[in-house]
DRENDO-1510 file (C-alpha; in Angstrom, 1 decimal, always signed):
<recs>
REC; n; res; u; v; w
REC; 1; MET; -45.3; +21.0; +50.9 .
REC; 2; TYR; -41.5; +20.6; +50.2 .
REC; 3; ASN; -38.3; +21.7; +51.9 .
REC; 4; TYR; -36.7; +22.3; +48.5 .
REC; 5; LEU; -37.8; +23.0; +45.0 .
REC; 6; ILE; -34.9; +22.2; +42.7 .
REC; 7; VAL; -35.0; +23.8; +39.3 .
REC; 8; GLY; -33.0; +21.7; +36.8 .
REC; 9; SER; -32.1; +18.0; +37.0 .
REC; 10; GLY; -28.5; +18.3; +35.8 .
REC; 11; LEU; -25.6; +17.2; +38.0 .
REC; 12; TYR; -25.9; +20.1; +40.5 .
REC; 13; GLY; -29.6; +19.7; +41.0 .
REC; 14; ALA; -29.5; +15.9; +41.1 .
REC; 15; VAL; -26.7; +15.8; +43.7 .
REC; 16; PHE; -28.4; +18.4; +45.9 .
REC; 17; ALA; -31.7; +16.5; +45.6 .
REC; 18; GLN; -30.0; +13.2; +46.5 .
REC; 19; GLN; -28.3; +14.8; +49.6 .
REC; 20; ALA; -31.5; +16.5; +50.7 .
REC; 21; LYS; -33.5; +13.3; +50.4 .
REC; 22; ALA; -30.9; +11.3; +52.2 .
REC; 23; ALA; -31.1; +13.8; +55.1 .
REC; 24; GLY; -34.9; +13.3; +55.3 .
REC; 25; LYS; -35.9; +16.5; +53.5 .
REC; 26; SER; -38.8; +16.6; +51.1 .
REC; 27; VAL; -37.8; +17.5; +47.6 .
REC; 28; LEU; -39.4; +18.4; +44.2 .
REC; 29; VAL; -37.2; +18.5; +41.1 .
REC; 30; ILE; -38.5; +20.2; +38.0 .
REC; 31; ASP; -37.0; +20.4; +34.5 .
REC; 32; LYS; -38.2; +22.1; +31.4 .
REC; 33; ARG; -36.8; +19.4; +29.2 .
REC; 34; SER; -38.5; +16.0; +28.6 .
REC; 35; HIS; -35.6; +14.2; +30.3 .
REC; 36; ILE; -33.4; +14.3; +33.4 .
REC; 37; ALA; -29.6; +14.7; +33.6 .
REC; 38; GLY; -29.2; +18.1; +31.9 .
REC; 39; ASN; -26.4; +18.2; +29.5 .
REC; 40; VAL; -24.9; +14.9; +30.7 .
REC; 41; TYR; -28.0; +13.1; +29.3 .
REC; 42; THR; -27.2; +10.0; +27.3 .
REC; 43; GLU; -29.6; +8.2; +25.0 .
REC; 44; GLU; -29.2; +4.7; +23.7 .
REC; 45; ILE; -29.2; +4.4; +19.9 .
REC; 46; GLU; -28.2; +1.1; +18.3 .
REC; 47; GLY; -27.0; -0.2; +21.6 .
REC; 48; ILE; -24.6; +2.9; +22.0 .
REC; 49; ASN; -25.0; +5.4; +24.8 .
REC; 50; VAL; -25.0; +8.7; +22.8 .
REC; 51; HIS; -23.9; +11.9; +24.6 .
REC; 52; LYS; -26.7; +14.1; +23.3 .
REC; 53; TYR; -25.2; +17.4; +24.4 .
REC; 54; GLY; -21.6; +16.8; +23.7 .
REC; 55; ALA; -18.9; +14.5; +25.0 .
REC; 56; HIS; -18.7; +14.2; +28.8 .
REC; 57; ILE; -15.7; +12.4; +30.2 .
REC; 58; PHE; -15.6; +12.1; +34.0 .
REC; 59; HIS; -12.2; +12.9; +35.5 .
REC; 60; THR; -11.2; +14.0; +39.0 .
REC; 61; ASN; -8.4; +14.1; +41.6 .
REC; 62; ASN; -11.0; +14.5; +44.3 .
REC; 63; ARG; -11.4; +11.2; +46.1 .
REC; 64; GLU; -14.6; +12.3; +47.9 .
REC; 65; VAL; -16.3; +13.1; +44.6 .
REC; 66; TRP; -15.0; +9.8; +43.0 .
REC; 67; ASN; -16.3; +7.8; +45.9 .
REC; 68; TYR; -19.6; +9.7; +45.7 .
REC; 69; VAL; -20.3; +9.0; +42.0 .
REC; 70; ASN; -19.3; +5.4; +42.4 .
REC; 71; ARG; -22.3; +4.9; +44.7 .
REC; 72; PHE; -24.6; +5.5; +41.7 .
REC; 73; ALA; -22.6; +4.0; +38.8 .
REC; 74; GLU; -19.8; +1.7; +37.9 .
REC; 75; PHE; -17.2; +3.5; +35.8 .
REC; 76; ASN; -15.1; +2.0; +33.0 .
REC; 77; ARG; -11.4; +2.8; +32.4 .
REC; 78; PHE; -11.9; +5.2; +29.5 .
REC; 79; THR; -8.9; +7.5; +29.0 .
REC; 80; ASN; -9.3; +10.6; +26.8 .
REC; 81; SER; -6.7; +10.7; +24.0 .
REC; 82; PRO; -8.1; +12.9; +21.3 .
REC; 83; VAL; -6.6; +13.2; +17.8 .
REC; 84; ALA; -6.2; +16.5; +15.9 .
REC; 85; ASN; -6.9; +16.5; +12.1 .
REC; 86; TYR; -5.3; +19.4; +10.2 .
REC; 87; HIS; -6.2; +19.0; +6.5 .
REC; 88; GLY; -5.7; +15.2; +6.8 .
REC; 89; GLU; -2.6; +15.4; +8.9 .
REC; 90; LEU; -3.1; +13.6; +12.2 .
REC; 91; TYR; -1.5; +14.8; +15.4 .
REC; 92; SER; -1.6; +13.5; +19.0 .
REC; 93; LEU; -3.4; +15.5; +21.7 .
REC; 94; PRO; -2.7; +16.8; +24.2 .
REC; 95; PHE; +0.6; +18.3; +22.9 .
REC; 96; ASN; +3.3; +15.8; +23.7 .
REC; 97; MET; +6.4; +14.2; +22.2 .
REC; 98; TYR; +4.3; +12.3; +19.6 .
REC; 99; THR; +3.0; +15.8; +18.4 .
REC; 100; PHE; +6.4; +17.4; +18.4 .
REC; 101; ASN; +8.0; +14.5; +16.5 .
REC; 102; LYS; +5.3; +14.6; +13.8 .
REC; 103; MET; +5.5; +18.4; +13.5 .
REC; 104; TRP; +9.3; +18.8; +13.5 .
REC; 105; GLY; +10.9; +15.4; +13.4 .
REC; 106; VAL; +12.5; +16.0; +16.9 .
REC; 107; VAL; +13.2; +13.0; +19.0 .
REC; 108; THR; +14.2; +14.2; +22.4 .
REC; 109; PRO; +12.4; +16.5; +24.9 .
REC; 110; GLU; +15.4; +18.8; +24.8 .
REC; 111; GLU; +15.1; +19.2; +21.0 .
REC; 112; ALA; +11.3; +19.9; +21.3 .
REC; 113; ALA; +11.8; +22.5; +24.1 .
REC; 114; ALA; +14.6; +24.2; +22.0 .
REC; 115; LYS; +12.3; +24.4; +19.0 .
REC; 116; ILE; +9.5; +26.0; +21.0 .
REC; 117; ASP; +11.9; +28.4; +22.6 .
REC; 118; GLU; +13.3; +29.4; +19.2 .
REC; 119; GLN; +9.8; +30.1; +17.8 .
REC; 120; LYS; +8.8; +32.0; +20.9 .
REC; 121; LYS; +11.8; +34.2; +20.6 .
REC; 122; ALA; +11.3; +34.8; +16.9 .
REC; 123; ALA; +7.7; +36.0; +17.7 .
REC; 124; GLY; +9.2; +38.4; +20.2 .
REC; 125; ILE; +6.9; +37.4; +23.0 .
REC; 126; THR; +8.0; +38.1; +26.6 .
REC; 127; GLU; +4.7; +38.8; +28.5 .
REC; 128; PRO; +1.7; +37.2; +26.7 .
REC; 129; LYS; -1.1; +39.6; +26.5 .
REC; 130; ASN; -3.7; +37.5; +24.7 .
REC; 131; LEU; -4.5; +33.9; +23.7 .
REC; 132; GLU; -2.4; +34.0; +20.5 .
REC; 133; GLU; +0.7; +35.1; +22.4 .
REC; 134; GLN; +0.1; +32.7; +25.2 .
REC; 135; ALA; -0.3; +29.8; +22.8 .
REC; 136; ILE; +2.9; +30.6; +20.9 .
REC; 137; SER; +4.8; +31.0; +24.1 .
REC; 138; LEU; +3.6; +27.5; +25.2 .
REC; 139; VAL; +4.0; +25.5; +22.0 .
REC; 140; GLY; +5.6; +27.7; +19.3 .
REC; 141; THR; +4.3; +29.2; +16.1 .
REC; 142; ASP; +3.9; +26.0; +14.0 .
REC; 143; ILE; +1.7; +24.2; +16.5 .
REC; 144; TYR; -0.3; +27.4; +17.1 .
REC; 145; GLU; -1.0; +27.9; +13.4 .
REC; 146; LYS; -1.9; +24.3; +12.7 .
REC; 147; LEU; -3.5; +23.0; +15.9 .
REC; 148; VAL; -4.7; +25.9; +18.0 .
REC; 149; LYS; -5.7; +29.0; +15.9 .
REC; 150; GLY; -8.4; +27.6; +13.6 .
REC; 151; TYR; -10.0; +25.4; +16.3 .
REC; 152; THR; -10.0; +28.1; +18.9 .
REC; 153; GLU; -11.5; +30.7; +16.5 .
REC; 154; LYS; -14.2; +28.3; +15.5 .
REC; 155; GLN; -14.9; +27.5; +19.2 .
REC; 156; TRP; -15.1; +31.1; +20.4 .
REC; 157; GLY; -16.1; +33.0; +17.2 .
REC; 158; ARG; -13.4; +35.6; +17.9 .
REC; 159; PRO; -9.8; +36.1; +16.7 .
REC; 160; CYS; -7.3; +34.6; +19.0 .
REC; 161; ALA; -5.6; +38.0; +19.5 .
REC; 162; GLU; -8.9; +39.2; +21.0 .
REC; 163; LEU; -9.3; +36.3; +23.5 .
REC; 164; PRO; -7.9; +36.4; +27.0 .
REC; 165; ALA; -4.7; +34.4; +27.6 .
REC; 166; PHE; -6.1; +32.4; +30.5 .
REC; 167; ILE; -8.4; +30.3; +28.2 .
REC; 168; ILE; -5.3; +28.5; +26.9 .
REC; 169; LYS; -3.4; +28.2; +30.2 .
REC; 170; ARG; -5.2; +24.9; +31.1 .
REC; 171; LEU; -4.0; +23.3; +27.9 .
REC; 172; PRO; -1.6; +20.4; +28.7 .
REC; 173; VAL; +1.8; +20.5; +27.1 .
REC; 174; ARG; +4.1; +17.6; +27.9 .
REC; 175; PHE; +7.6; +16.7; +27.0 .
REC; 176; THR; +6.8; +13.0; +27.5 .
REC; 177; PHE; +5.0; +10.4; +25.3 .
REC; 178; ASP; +1.9; +10.7; +27.5 .
REC; 179; ASN; -1.3; +11.3; +25.5 .
REC; 180; ASN; -3.7; +10.9; +28.5 .
REC; 181; TYR; -5.4; +14.3; +28.1 .
REC; 182; PHE; -6.7; +14.8; +31.7 .
REC; 183; ASN; -4.1; +12.8; +33.6 .
REC; 184; ALA; -6.4; +12.7; +36.5 .
REC; 185; LEU; -6.2; +10.1; +39.3 .
REC; 186; TYR; -9.7; +8.9; +38.6 .
REC; 187; GLN; -11.4; +8.9; +35.2 .
REC; 188; GLY; -13.9; +7.0; +33.1 .
REC; 189; ILE; -17.4; +6.8; +31.8 .
REC; 190; PRO; -20.4; +5.4; +33.7 .
REC; 191; ILE; -21.2; +2.0; +32.3 .
REC; 192; GLY; -24.8; +2.2; +31.0 .
REC; 193; GLY; -24.5; +6.0; +30.5 .
REC; 194; TYR; -24.9; +9.1; +32.6 .
REC; 195; THR; -28.7; +9.1; +32.5 .
REC; 196; LYS; -28.7; +5.9; +34.4 .
REC; 197; MET; -26.3; +7.4; +37.0 .
REC; 198; VAL; -28.5; +10.5; +37.5 .
REC; 199; GLU; -31.6; +8.2; +37.6 .
REC; 200; ASN; -30.0; +6.4; +40.5 .
REC; 201; MET; -29.2; +9.7; +42.3 .
REC; 202; LEU; -32.8; +10.8; +41.9 .
REC; 203; ASP; -34.2; +7.5; +43.1 .
REC; 204; GLY; -37.2; +8.2; +45.4 .
REC; 205; VAL; -37.2; +11.9; +44.5 .
REC; 206; GLU; -40.3; +13.4; +42.9 .
REC; 207; VAL; -39.4; +14.7; +39.4 .
REC; 208; ARG; -41.7; +16.7; +37.1 .
REC; 209; LEU; -40.4; +17.0; +33.5 .
REC; 210; ASN; -41.6; +19.4; +30.7 .
REC; 211; THR; -42.2; +22.0; +33.4 .
REC; 212; ASP; -41.0; +25.6; +32.7 .
REC; 213; TYR; -40.2; +27.3; +36.0 .
REC; 214; PHE; -40.9; +30.8; +34.8 .
REC; 215; GLU; -44.3; +29.9; +33.4 .
REC; 216; HIS; -45.5; +28.8; +36.9 .
REC; 217; LYS; -43.0; +30.6; +39.1 .
REC; 218; ALA; -45.3; +32.0; +41.8 .
REC; 219; GLU; -47.2; +28.7; +42.1 .
REC; 220; LEU; -44.0; +26.6; +42.2 .
REC; 221; ASP; -42.2; +28.9; +44.7 .
REC; 222; ALA; -45.2; +28.7; +47.0 .
REC; 223; LEU; -44.7; +24.9; +47.2 .
REC; 224; ALA; -41.3; +25.0; +48.9 .
REC; 225; GLU; -39.4; +26.7; +51.7 .
REC; 226; LYS; -36.3; +27.1; +49.5 .
REC; 227; VAL; -35.5; +27.1; +45.8 .
REC; 228; VAL; -32.3; +25.7; +44.3 .
REC; 229; TYR; -32.1; +27.4; +40.9 .
REC; 230; THR; -29.6; +25.9; +38.3 .
REC; 231; GLY; -30.8; +27.8; +35.3 .
REC; 232; PRO; -29.2; +31.0; +33.7 .
REC; 233; ILE; -28.9; +33.7; +36.4 .
REC; 234; ASP; -29.8; +36.5; +34.0 .
REC; 235; ALA; -33.0; +34.7; +33.0 .
REC; 236; TYR; -34.0; +34.5; +36.7 .
REC; 237; PHE; -33.9; +38.3; +36.8 .
REC; 238; ASN; -35.6; +38.7; +33.4 .
REC; 239; TYR; -32.3; +40.0; +31.9 .
REC; 240; CYS; -32.8; +43.3; +33.7 .
REC; 241; TYR; -29.2; +44.3; +33.1 .
REC; 242; GLY; -29.0; +42.7; +29.7 .
REC; 243; PRO; -28.2; +39.1; +28.7 .
REC; 244; LEU; -24.9; +37.4; +29.6 .
REC; 245; GLU; -23.0; +35.9; +26.6 .
REC; 246; TYR; -22.5; +32.3; +26.0 .
REC; 247; ARG; -21.1; +30.1; +23.2 .
REC; 248; SER; -23.6; +27.5; +22.0 .
REC; 249; VAL; -23.1; +24.2; +20.2 .
REC; 250; ARG; -25.1; +22.5; +17.5 .
REC; 251; PHE; -24.9; +18.8; +16.8 .
REC; 252; GLU; -25.5; +16.8; +13.7 .
REC; 253; THR; -25.8; +13.1; +14.7 .
REC; 254; GLU; -26.1; +10.2; +12.4 .
REC; 255; VAL; -26.1; +6.4; +12.5 .
REC; 256; LEU; -23.6; +4.8; +10.1 .
REC; 257; ASN; -24.0; +1.2; +8.9 .
REC; 258; LYS; -20.3; +0.4; +9.6 .
REC; 259; PRO; -18.5; -0.7; +12.7 .
REC; 260; ASN; -15.8; +2.0; +12.8 .
REC; 261; PHE; -15.8; +5.6; +11.4 .
REC; 262; GLN; -12.7; +7.2; +12.8 .
REC; 263; GLY; -11.2; +4.8; +15.3 .
REC; 264; ASN; -11.3; +7.2; +18.2 .
REC; 265; ALA; -13.9; +8.8; +20.5 .
REC; 266; ALA; -12.9; +12.4; +19.6 .
REC; 267; VAL; -11.2; +13.9; +16.6 .
REC; 268; ASN; -10.7; +17.7; +16.6 .
REC; 269; TYR; -10.7; +19.4; +13.2 .
REC; 270; THR; -8.2; +22.2; +13.7 .
REC; 271; ASP; -8.2; +24.0; +10.3 .
REC; 272; ARG; -10.4; +27.1; +9.9 .
REC; 273; GLU; -12.0; +25.7; +6.7 .
REC; 274; THR; -13.8; +22.7; +8.1 .
REC; 275; PRO; -17.0; +24.0; +9.6 .
REC; 276; TRP; -17.3; +21.6; +12.5 .
REC; 277; THR; -14.9; +21.7; +15.5 .
REC; 278; ARG; -14.8; +18.0; +16.2 .
REC; 279; ILE; -16.5; +14.6; +15.5 .
REC; 280; ILE; -17.4; +12.4; +18.4 .
REC; 281; GLU; -17.8; +8.6; +17.7 .
REC; 282; HIS; -19.8; +7.6; +20.8 .
REC; 283; LYS; -19.2; +3.9; +20.8 .
REC; 284; TRP; -15.5; +4.3; +21.7 .
REC; 285; PHE; -16.4; +5.8; +25.1 .
REC; 286; GLU; -17.4; +2.2; +25.9 .
REC; 287; PHE; -14.8; +0.5; +23.7 .
REC; 288; GLY; -17.2; -0.3; +20.9 .
REC; 289; LYS; -18.9; -3.1; +22.9 .
REC; 290; ASP; -22.6; -3.6; +23.9 .
REC; 291; LYS; -23.6; -4.3; +27.5 .
REC; 292; ASN; -22.9; -8.0; +26.9 .
REC; 293; GLY; -19.3; -7.3; +25.7 .
REC; 294; ASN; -20.1; -8.0; +22.0 .
REC; 295; ASP; -18.8; -5.8; +19.1 .
REC; 296; LEU; -21.4; -3.4; +17.9 .
REC; 297; PRO; -22.0; -3.6; +14.1 .
REC; 298; LYS; -23.0; +0.1; +13.6 .
REC; 299; THR; -21.6; +3.4; +14.9 .
REC; 300; VAL; -23.1; +6.8; +15.8 .
REC; 301; ILE; -21.2; +10.0; +15.1 .
REC; 302; SER; -21.9; +13.6; +16.1 .
REC; 303; ARG; -20.4; +16.6; +14.3 .
REC; 304; GLU; -20.1; +19.6; +16.6 .
REC; 305; TYR; -20.6; +23.2; +15.4 .
REC; 306; SER; -19.8; +26.1; +17.7 .
REC; 307; SER; -22.0; +29.2; +17.4 .
REC; 308; GLU; -22.8; +32.5; +19.2 .
REC; 309; TRP; -25.6; +32.1; +21.7 .
REC; 310; LYS; -28.9; +33.9; +21.1 .
REC; 311; PRO; -32.1; +33.6; +23.2 .
REC; 312; GLY; -33.8; +30.3; +22.5 .
REC; 313; ASP; -30.5; +28.5; +22.0 .
REC; 314; GLU; -29.0; +26.2; +24.6 .
REC; 315; PRO; -26.3; +28.0; +26.5 .
REC; 316; TYR; -23.1; +26.0; +26.9 .
REC; 317; TYR; -19.9; +27.9; +27.6 .
REC; 318; PRO; -20.0; +31.2; +29.6 .
REC; 319; VAL; -17.9; +33.9; +27.8 .
REC; 320; ASN; -15.8; +34.7; +30.9 .
REC; 321; ASP; -14.3; +38.0; +29.6 .
REC; 322; GLU; -14.1; +41.3; +31.5 .
REC; 323; LYS; -17.4; +42.7; +30.2 .
REC; 324; ASN; -19.4; +39.6; +31.0 .
REC; 325; GLY; -17.6; +39.2; +34.4 .
REC; 326; ALA; -18.7; +42.7; +35.4 .
REC; 327; LEU; -22.2; +42.0; +34.2 .
REC; 328; TYR; -22.4; +38.7; +36.2 .
REC; 329; GLU; -21.2; +40.5; +39.3 .
REC; 330; LYS; -24.3; +42.8; +39.1 .
REC; 331; TYR; -26.6; +39.7; +38.8 .
REC; 332; LYS; -24.7; +38.0; +41.6 .
REC; 333; THR; -25.4; +41.1; +43.9 .
REC; 334; LEU; -29.1; +40.8; +43.0 .
REC; 335; ALA; -29.0; +37.0; +43.7 .
REC; 336; GLY; -27.6; +37.8; +47.2 .
REC; 337; THR; -30.9; +39.7; +48.0 .
REC; 338; GLU; -33.0; +36.6; +47.2 .
REC; 339; GLU; -33.4; +35.2; +50.7 .
REC; 340; ASN; -34.7; +31.7; +50.0 .
REC; 341; VAL; -33.0; +31.0; +46.7 .
REC; 342; ILE; -29.7; +29.2; +46.1 .
REC; 343; PHE; -28.1; +29.8; +42.7 .
REC; 344; GLY; -25.8; +26.9; +41.6 .
REC; 345; GLY; -24.1; +25.2; +38.7 .
REC; 346; ARG; -22.7; +26.3; +35.4 .
REC; 347; LEU; -25.6; +28.6; +34.5 .
REC; 348; GLY; -26.6; +29.7; +37.9 .
REC; 349; GLU; -23.0; +30.8; +38.7 .
REC; 350; TYR; -22.0; +31.7; +35.1 .
REC; 351; LYS; -18.9; +29.6; +35.5 .
REC; 352; TYR; -17.1; +27.0; +33.4 .
REC; 353; TYR; -17.4; +23.9; +35.6 .
REC; 354; ASP; -15.9; +20.4; +35.1 .
REC; 355; MET; -18.3; +17.7; +36.2 .
REC; 356; ASP; -16.4; +16.9; +39.4 .
REC; 357; ALA; -16.3; +20.5; +40.4 .
REC; 358; VAL; -20.1; +20.8; +39.9 .
REC; 359; ILE; -20.6; +17.8; +42.1 .
REC; 360; ALA; -18.2; +19.1; +44.8 .
REC; 361; ALA; -19.9; +22.5; +44.8 .
REC; 362; ALA; -23.4; +20.8; +45.2 .
REC; 363; LEU; -22.1; +18.6; +48.1 .
REC; 364; LYS; -20.5; +21.6; +49.8 .
REC; 365; CYS; -23.6; +23.7; +49.3 .
REC; 366; PHE; -25.9; +21.2; +50.9 .
REC; 367; LYS; -23.5; +20.6; +53.7 .
REC; 368; SER; -23.5; +24.4; +54.5 .
REC; 369; GLU; -27.3; +24.2; +54.6 .
REC; 370; THR; -27.1; +21.7; +57.4 .
REC; 371; ASP; -24.1; +23.0; +59.3 .
</recs>
């Protein structure tokens, strides 16, 4: 009945479905959740588009991807400039001259670089072997202790000395007064929320929600020539080699009867004692205004708690260490034997993907189908 059965209506599935439909293919999208859009799902509460599964800020240097998403949504000019809260001391993120000035009182980039170099030498680090050593070599001991260590250990549930160095390598460190976190050529939030954007991508595509693929696998597979599977790769093979590890996130969301809680979209709590990793104040993704440009009288905040994943939890971040990498390779080899199944996306490829990279991968995958 269908050329493609697409399992999952997140970005990868939605982009693939849109491309297939545009090429005249018949498509069925299923999702076990009661809504489309996967983890980029936004829900309107008190006129505010709430990011139900954590903050999603679109950023890319890929013009093709930027042009593509702008076909389905208009983006605002939101720039991510998070704040770090360490026991009530506030610091600018990413690490930049504002951070260094607050931490050490230095004024020039030369002074800041000298301070970091001095602390790196005192720690005796030449070749960083783990995240702790990598962080100290990038920003010095003081910033590591106050702004990296507690946050990272809450995020990953492991001591920094046991985490691989590459996790922190993508951390921006700037000797300028630039607190634009991503510094990408194109960035923003879809006006009206991500759900609306994904709805537009899936326009004219048949979608069935509350449908668990594994409960009806044989029957659903029989409906289509090919399956595009965006769920966890280990679940597809019934965890035959054992489960891959993830970090999960729990959210506590509340509506507050005040117009402003923290004055910023994201505040990271970097001490070990505060149980949450950060608080998101959703209205600031769209400048605190409603769709008519009026100030919103209430606000919605979400506290995020990082936790170890266990079956039944929502998997968020793949734990891309050596052990899990080796386990994924075994599943990937199995996936290669499934003739009419495409494994894609963050869970299907067990890979930390930014949104633009997911979209680029889905576009490339569909193109290879038609080449």
